[in-house]
Each structure stands twice: as C-alpha cells, then as structure tokens.
C-alpha positions as CSV (number, residue, x, y, z in Angstrom):
1,M,98.6,68.8,115.4
2,A,99.1,65.4,117.1
3,K,99.9,65.5,120.8
4,A,100.8,62.7,123.1
5,W,99.7,62.5,126.8
6,D,102.0,64.4,129.1
7,L,102.2,62.7,132.5
8,S,103.1,66.0,134.3
9,E,99.9,67.6,132.8
10,L,97.8,64.6,134.0
11,I,99.1,65.2,137.5
12,R,98.5,69.0,137.3
13,I,94.9,68.6,136.3
14,G,94.2,65.9,138.9
15,A,93.9,62.9,136.5
16,K,96.7,61.3,138.4
17,R,97.6,61.8,142.0
18,E,101.1,61.8,143.2
19,H,100.1,60.1,146.5
20,G,97.9,57.6,144.8
21,K,95.2,57.6,147.5
22,C,91.4,57.9,147.0
23,R,88.2,57.8,148.9
24,V,87.0,54.1,149.3
25,P,84.0,53.3,147.1
26,D,80.8,52.9,149.3
27,L,78.0,52.3,146.9
28,T,75.1,50.4,148.5
29,G,71.9,48.8,147.3
30,P,70.9,45.8,145.2
31,N,72.6,45.0,141.9
32,H,70.9,44.3,138.6
33,L,70.1,40.7,137.8
34,F,72.9,40.7,135.3
35,F,75.2,40.7,138.3
36,E,73.7,37.9,140.3
37,R,76.3,35.4,141.6
38,D,75.0,32.5,139.4
39,R,75.5,34.6,136.2
40,W,79.2,34.8,136.8
41,D,81.6,31.9,136.1
42,V,84.4,33.3,138.3
43,D,85.7,32.4,141.7
44,D,84.2,33.9,144.8
45,D,87.1,36.2,145.6
46,D,87.0,37.8,142.2
47,Y,83.2,38.2,142.3
48,Q,83.5,40.0,145.6
49,L,86.2,42.3,144.2
50,L,83.9,43.2,141.3
51,L,81.0,44.2,143.5
52,P,81.8,48.0,143.5
53,S,81.9,47.9,139.7
54,M,78.6,46.0,139.6
55,R,76.9,48.5,141.8
56,L,78.1,51.4,139.6
57,A,77.1,49.5,136.5
58,T,73.6,49.0,138.0
59,R,73.2,52.7,138.4
60,L,74.5,53.5,134.9
61,L,72.0,51.0,133.5
62,E,69.2,52.9,135.2
63,V,70.4,56.1,133.6
64,G,70.4,54.4,130.2
65,M,66.9,52.9,130.4
66,P,65.3,55.4,127.9
67,Y,67.9,54.2,125.4
68,V,67.3,50.6,126.2
69,A,63.6,51.0,125.7
70,N,64.2,51.7,122.0
71,F,65.6,48.2,121.7
72,L,63.3,46.2,124.0
73,P,61.1,44.4,123.4
74,S,63.0,43.6,120.3
75,S,59.8,43.7,118.3
76,K,60.4,47.5,118.2
77,I,63.5,46.8,116.0
78,F,62.4,43.7,114.0
79,G,58.7,44.4,113.7
80,S,57.4,41.2,115.3
81,A,57.9,39.2,118.5
82,Q,60.8,36.8,119.0
83,E,60.3,33.2,118.0
84,S,62.5,30.1,118.1
85,S,62.1,29.8,114.3
86,H,64.2,32.9,113.9
87,A,67.3,30.8,114.6
88,E,67.0,29.4,111.1
89,H,68.1,32.8,109.7
90,A,65.8,32.4,106.7
91,D,64.9,35.6,104.9
92,L,65.8,37.8,107.8
93,I,67.3,41.3,107.4
94,C,69.1,43.0,110.1
95,P,68.3,46.7,110.3
96,D,71.0,49.2,109.3
97,L,69.7,51.9,111.6
98,I,68.0,52.1,115.0
99,P,66.4,55.5,115.6
100,L,66.0,56.8,119.2
101,N,62.7,58.0,120.5
102,L,63.6,59.7,123.8
103,S,60.0,60.6,124.5
104,L,58.9,57.1,125.6
105,D,56.6,56.9,128.6
106,A,57.0,55.1,131.9
107,T,55.2,52.0,130.5
108,D,57.8,51.7,127.7
109,V,60.6,51.9,130.2
110,H,59.0,49.4,132.5
111,N,58.5,46.9,129.7
112,A,62.1,47.3,128.7
113,Q,63.1,46.7,132.4
114,V,61.2,43.4,132.3
115,E,62.8,42.3,129.1
116,L,66.2,43.3,130.4
117,A,65.7,41.1,133.5
118,E,64.9,38.2,131.2
119,I,67.9,38.8,129.0
120,S,70.2,38.7,132.0
121,K,69.3,35.0,132.3
122,C,70.8,34.1,128.9
123,V,74.2,35.7,129.7
124,T,77.1,34.0,131.3
125,W,80.0,36.3,132.4
126,Y,83.7,35.4,132.4
127,I,87.0,37.0,133.2
128,N,89.5,36.5,130.4
129,E,93.3,36.6,130.8
130,H,94.2,36.6,127.1
131,M,91.9,38.9,125.1
132,Y,93.5,42.3,125.9
133,A,97.1,41.1,125.3
134,E,96.2,39.3,122.1
135,R,93.4,41.4,120.7
136,G,93.3,44.7,122.7
137,W,89.8,44.0,124.0
138,N,88.6,45.3,127.3
139,G,85.4,43.3,127.0
140,I,83.7,41.1,124.4
141,T,80.2,39.8,123.8
142,R,80.2,36.4,122.1
143,L,77.3,35.0,120.2
144,T,78.3,31.5,121.1
145,D,80.5,29.8,123.7
146,D,83.0,27.5,122.0
147,G,85.0,27.0,125.1
148,D,88.0,28.7,123.6
149,T,89.6,30.8,126.4
150,H,91.6,32.8,123.8
151,F,88.3,34.0,122.2
152,R,89.3,33.5,118.6
153,I,87.1,35.0,115.9
154,I,83.9,33.0,115.4
155,E,82.9,31.8,112.0
156,S,79.3,32.4,110.8
157,K,78.6,28.6,110.5
158,E,79.4,28.3,114.2
159,I,76.8,30.9,115.2
160,E,74.2,29.3,112.9
161,R,74.8,25.9,114.5
162,S,74.7,27.3,118.0
163,D,71.5,29.2,117.3
164,M,69.8,26.1,116.0
165,N,70.9,24.1,119.1
166,A,69.5,26.8,121.4
167,A,66.2,26.9,119.4
168,N,65.8,23.2,119.5
169,A,66.2,23.3,123.2
170,G,63.2,25.6,123.3
171,T,64.8,29.0,124.0
172,L,63.6,32.2,122.4
173,R,66.8,34.1,123.0
174,R,70.4,33.5,122.0
175,P,72.6,32.4,124.8
176,L,75.4,34.9,125.1
177,V,78.9,35.0,126.7
178,I,80.3,38.3,128.0
179,A,83.9,38.5,129.2
180,I,85.9,41.4,130.7
181,M,89.6,41.5,130.8
182,D,91.4,40.0,133.7
183,L,93.6,43.1,133.9
184,Y,90.8,44.9,135.7
185,L,91.2,42.5,138.6
186,V,95.0,42.9,139.0
187,P,94.9,46.2,140.9
188,M,91.8,45.0,142.8
189,R,93.7,41.9,144.0
190,T,97.0,43.6,144.8
191,N,96.1,47.2,145.9
192,P,94.2,48.5,149.0
193,N,90.7,49.8,148.9
194,D,91.9,53.4,148.8
195,S,94.2,52.9,145.9
196,E,93.8,55.3,142.9
197,I,94.7,52.6,140.4
198,R,92.1,50.3,141.9
199,L,89.5,53.0,141.8
200,K,90.1,53.6,138.1
201,A,89.9,49.9,137.4
202,E,86.6,49.6,139.3
203,F,85.2,52.5,137.3
204,M,86.3,51.2,133.9
205,A,85.2,47.7,134.7
206,A,81.7,49.1,135.3
207,V,81.8,51.0,132.0
208,T,82.9,47.9,130.2
209,M,80.1,45.8,131.7
210,V,77.5,48.4,130.6
211,H,79.2,48.7,127.2
212,E,78.8,44.9,126.6
213,I,75.2,45.0,127.8
214,G,74.7,47.5,125.0
215,H,75.6,44.7,122.6
216,A,73.6,42.1,124.5
217,I,70.3,43.9,124.2
218,F,70.5,43.6,120.5
219,H,72.3,40.2,120.0
220,Q,70.0,38.3,122.4
221,D,67.6,38.1,119.5
222,F,68.4,35.5,116.9
223,R,67.6,38.0,114.2
224,S,70.5,40.2,115.0
225,F,72.8,37.9,113.1
226,N,72.4,37.6,109.3
227,P,75.0,35.4,107.5
228,E,74.9,37.9,104.6
229,N,76.2,40.8,106.7
230,A,78.3,38.7,109.2
231,L,78.5,40.6,112.5
232,A,78.0,44.2,111.3
233,E,75.9,46.1,113.8
234,P,73.4,48.9,112.9
235,F,74.0,52.6,113.5
236,V,72.1,54.2,116.3
237,E,70.3,57.5,115.6
238,S,73.0,59.9,114.2
239,D,76.1,58.1,115.5
240,C,78.9,57.8,113.0
241,V,80.2,54.4,114.3
242,N,78.1,51.3,114.2
243,E,79.3,50.0,117.6
244,L,76.3,49.4,119.9
245,G,78.4,49.4,123.1
246,K,79.9,52.8,122.2
247,S,76.5,54.2,121.4
248,F,75.0,53.1,124.7
249,I,77.8,54.5,126.7
250,A,77.8,57.7,124.7
251,Y,74.1,58.1,125.4
252,I,74.8,57.9,129.2
253,F,77.7,60.3,129.1
254,S,76.3,62.8,126.6
255,G,78.4,62.0,123.6
256,Y,81.6,60.6,125.2
257,H,83.0,57.2,126.1
258,P,85.5,56.8,128.9
259,Q,88.8,55.1,127.8
260,F,92.3,54.6,129.1
261,C,95.0,57.1,128.3
262,I,97.5,55.1,126.3
263,A,101.2,56.1,126.3
264,H,102.8,56.6,122.9
265,Q,106.2,55.3,123.9
266,P,107.3,51.9,122.4
267,G,105.3,49.2,124.1
268,G,103.3,51.9,125.9
269,N,100.0,51.1,127.5
270,F,97.7,52.6,130.2
271,G,99.9,51.3,132.9
272,H,102.6,53.8,132.0
273,L,100.3,56.7,132.8
274,G,99.0,55.4,136.1
275,W,95.8,54.0,134.6
276,S,94.6,57.5,133.9
277,L,91.3,57.8,132.0
278,C,90.0,60.1,129.3
279,W,86.8,61.1,127.5
280,E,86.8,59.9,123.8
281,P,84.2,61.7,121.6
282,V,81.6,59.6,119.7
283,H,80.9,61.6,116.6
284,T,77.5,62.2,115.0
285,L,76.1,63.4,111.7
286,Q,75.5,66.8,113.3
287,E,79.2,67.5,112.8
288,P,80.1,68.8,109.3
289,R,83.1,66.5,108.8
290,R,85.2,64.0,110.5
291,P,88.0,65.7,112.5
292,Y,91.6,64.8,111.6
293,F,92.3,64.5,115.3
294,D,90.1,63.7,118.2
295,I,90.8,65.7,121.3
296,L,90.8,63.4,124.3
297,H,90.3,65.1,127.7
298,A,91.7,63.4,130.8
299,I,89.2,62.6,133.5
300,P,90.0,64.0,137.0
301,V,90.2,61.4,139.7
302,T,87.6,63.4,141.7
303,Y,85.0,62.7,139.0
304,I,85.7,59.0,139.2
305,E,85.6,59.1,143.0
306,E,82.2,60.8,143.1
307,K,80.6,58.2,140.9
308,L,81.6,55.4,143.2
309,T,80.2,57.2,146.2
310,Q,76.7,56.7,147.5
311,S,76.2,60.3,148.6
312,W,76.8,61.6,145.0
313,W,73.9,59.4,143.7
314,D,71.7,60.3,146.7
315,S,72.2,64.1,146.2
316,N,71.7,64.0,142.5
317,S,68.5,61.9,142.8
318,R,67.0,63.9,145.7
319,G,63.6,65.3,144.8
320,V,63.3,63.5,141.5
321,I,60.2,61.3,140.9
322,P,61.2,57.6,140.7
323,G,61.2,56.5,137.1
324,Q,62.3,60.0,135.9
325,L,65.9,59.9,137.0
326,S,67.6,59.4,133.7
327,D,67.6,63.0,132.4
328,P,68.8,64.7,135.6
329,L,71.4,62.0,136.2
330,R,72.7,62.3,132.6
331,T,73.1,66.0,133.1
332,S,75.1,65.4,136.3
333,L,77.2,62.7,134.6
334,K,78.0,65.0,131.6
335,P,81.7,65.7,131.2
336,S,83.0,69.3,131.7
337,F,86.3,70.5,130.4
338,P,88.6,73.3,131.5
339,A,89.2,76.3,129.1
340,S,92.9,75.4,128.7
341,E,94.2,72.4,126.7
342,M,96.0,71.1,129.7
343,G,95.7,67.4,130.1
344,V,94.6,66.6,126.5
345,C,95.8,64.2,123.8
346,R,95.2,64.8,120.1
347,K,94.6,61.3,118.6
348,A,94.8,61.0,114.8
349,N,91.9,59.5,112.9
350,F,94.2,58.8,110.0
351,S,97.3,56.7,109.3
352,V,100.2,57.5,106.9
353,D,101.7,55.0,104.4
354,T,105.4,55.5,104.9
355,T,106.2,54.3,101.4
356,T,104.0,56.9,99.7
357,G,103.3,59.5,102.3
358,Q,99.6,59.2,101.7
359,A,97.2,59.8,104.7
360,T,94.1,57.7,104.8
361,W,91.2,57.5,107.3
362,K,91.1,54.8,110.0
363,G,88.1,52.9,111.1
364,V,84.5,52.5,109.9
365,Y,82.7,55.9,109.6
366,R,79.1,56.4,108.6
367,I,80.0,59.0,105.9
368,H,81.9,56.9,103.3
369,R,84.5,59.5,102.3
370,F,85.7,59.7,105.9
371,S,85.8,55.9,106.3
372,S,88.7,53.4,106.5
373,G,91.1,53.5,103.6
374,R,89.7,56.7,102.0
375,P,92.2,59.5,101.3
376,V,92.3,62.4,103.7
377,A,91.5,65.6,101.9
378,G,92.5,69.1,103.0
379,I,95.0,68.1,105.6
380,S,98.2,70.0,106.0
381,R,101.7,68.6,105.7
382,E,102.4,69.8,109.2
383,A,99.5,67.8,110.6
384,V,100.6,64.7,108.8
385,T,104.3,65.0,109.9
386,S,103.3,65.7,113.5
387,E,101.5,62.3,113.6
388,M,104.3,60.5,111.8
389,Q,106.8,61.9,114.3
390,L,104.6,60.8,117.2
391,Q,104.5,57.3,115.7
392,G,108.2,57.2,115.0
393,Q,107.7,57.3,111.3
394,T,109.7,59.1,108.6
395,F,109.0,60.1,105.0
396,D,110.8,62.6,102.7
397,F,107.9,64.5,101.0
398,G,110.3,66.4,98.8
399,M,108.8,66.8,95.3
400,N,105.9,64.5,96.3
401,E,104.1,67.1,98.5
402,D,101.8,68.4,95.8
403,E,100.9,64.8,94.8
404,H,99.0,64.4,98.1
405,G,97.4,67.8,98.1
406,Y,99.0,68.8,101.4
407,G,98.9,72.5,102.0
408,N,100.4,74.9,104.5
409,E,99.1,74.9,108.0
410,A,97.5,78.4,107.7
411,H,95.4,77.3,104.6
412,S,94.2,74.0,105.9
413,S,90.8,72.9,107.3
414,P,90.5,72.7,111.1
415,E,92.5,69.7,112.2
416,A,90.7,68.8,115.4
417,V,87.2,69.1,116.7
418,D,86.8,69.7,120.4
419,K,83.4,68.4,121.4
420,R,83.1,70.5,124.5
421,K,79.4,71.1,123.6
422,P,78.1,67.6,122.8
423,T,75.6,67.3,120.0
424,R,73.5,64.8,121.9
425,G,70.5,66.2,123.8
426,T,70.4,65.9,127.6
C-alpha cells in the first residue's frame, strides 16, 4: 500500500531532530582535482561554503574507484583509444551495456585515477538557480555550454557542432559543464555550521557532485553521443535503470541512492520535512519483478553526521592497505534498516489514469514489460486506490474493476519489495 512520509516518525527514528543541532563537519585533507578553485565558476564565498561537500565527495570518489576503473581509460568501453576524429560521430555505436569487473588490480585503478585527473580539466562547474524549480534537477551534466542559465534541453545538432569545435581546437575530450542546484547553498549561507539542515545540504551536495561525475566519466569521450540514440545511456552490469549517475552512487552505497524525502501535500517538497533524507533502492535483474512500490527508508542524522567527520573515515580506514580501501569502506557505508517500518515511505512505481482507472508503469526499466506506459499486471484494487488517495485522485471502478484485472488484496502479488539485503556484492 502507498504510504506518505510521517514527520512524527522521522523525528522518532532520528531522521529529523527537534532541536536542529548537529556536530560541525570537520573533514580534512586535499580535495580531488575536480574541486580545484579554477574548475568552479562561482564566487569565492560559495566555493568556501561547498568545501565540506567537496571533501566528502573526494572520499566517496576514492570508494568508487573500482567502478570507475571499468570506464577508464575509455578504450575499455569503446575498444580503442580516444581520438579527435571521434567528434565526427561517423559510424560510431554507443554500447548498450557496461559490465563491471570488480577484480581489477591496483594498476587498473591507478590508470583510472590518472584518467580521472585529466577528465577533471575538461569540466567547468556551476551553481544554477533555475533548474530545480523548472525541471526538478538537483544536478546536471551538460555536453555543451550554450550559455543558457535555464539549461534548456539541448538539441543533437548543438552537441555535434560543439564536439567538432572542440576537436578542431585539438582536444581529445568533450568539454563538459556540470551544475548543482543553488538550493544546496541556501542553508549554507543562512544557517550556522551546526545546523541540521545545513549538514543535510552538505551531504546531498557531495552525493550530487559524485553522481554527476558518474556521468562525466562516460560523456567526456566524444563517442558517448550517437545522434541515432540521442542521449540514451548504457545500462551498468545488472542495473534496471540506464542512469550512470545512479549506478555510480548505488555502487558506493551497496544498491541505494540517497534522496530527499518529498512531502505529498499540495506543493510539498523536501523543505516541508526538514530536508530529511532517505535511501532509494536501485533495482537489478536479480530481483524477479519490479515492485509496485519502492520502500524508502529515512536516513538517521547520525549517519550523515558520521560521514562528514574525519574520525569516522580514520577509524574505518585504520589497518587497511592503501589502495585497498574501497571494499571495507563500502561495507561501512552500507545502509542498515530497523526491523520495524517506522520512518518509511512507500513510493509507487506506477501511475493511474483517472479517466480509465488503468495503472501503468512509470519510468524506463530494463525489463520492457515493467517499463513506462506498460500496464501493471497482478496489482490489487486496494493498492491502486491507496496510491490514488495519496495523490488526491478519484475514480469509480464500479463495473470496470474486472476490466483492469484488479484482484483482492489477499490474492495479489507482493506490492512492495524491501531491499534490506542489497543484491550488489560488497
């Protein structure tokens, strides 16, 4: 059954604190080259505010290096080294699938680190004030910089033209633009260092930075874009969504992606729930079917606090050979959930046509019968009506119930899959 977030439950499980105070982030050490000052087209004050997020993002990148080593050098994906001539997009085919080999050796990881440092030079970072309000984006990786602060959808011909200009200038890599939403900076500018809302913004800004780098490691190669398939990305390993940023974050967090808890009230957003965060599952082919509802678990503030604390990283790295930190740190980062369903939301993977009462799947999914627009089979009428009520929709099923194949609750397939035991290896 559908279930909205309950603010009182979020407080009870520690995903929101009534006093709103937290430990001040104290991560130290150098940042990755992606976060060098000259890579960021922002003012000095905003850059300084983002430093805690950059330090966390640097550590998450280190955890994710075995994943990155499957992408870099990009000859591993495309079969040959990068060349300027690839900007012509002639007879190039973008792969549909990128398998993961998690048994790569230290040399592979080192080579990927060298490539990643070079890629950082072709990325310019921005803060954008419009994209969340107008498109719901927390971050975006752009294959060309058209100077449009509203970040409209780019046409294929613009990417082709930009790629050729870059190649004619002698570059082997596509210049990329990455932007994160300005909303992250709002609590950083207005709240003290020990603010809970500020801490959550710092954590999610880091996640968004790494998410977008998950796109950049692929799209820095001219061959990632093929006019025939527009901007469709490949699937990674057994993931059921072809969204490279999600796959990268799901690798780091053992099958989950941190997201904001969104209120279901009219006009509701994450601000209505105190910027509380949750774990969203990223499904894989190991699951027998797509669940009707995803169970989203709220993230306790203590988890977020720890990850922005230097002592947590020191204690979880102690005794580990340098270069072999990824596996133990992924284990330490893995979400854990309480036995009860306190502090959860059940988010529907389907929508209901209020003129027909038909439930259809939402979003691209690797198994076609569970993908966008396909009818949802085996779901109960109770499950459908629970979602409609949550969305403020109504429909009189009446004599039409049998037409849609809706059965009784007791005879329906499981309506939600709780991924408390992630299918990804650790």
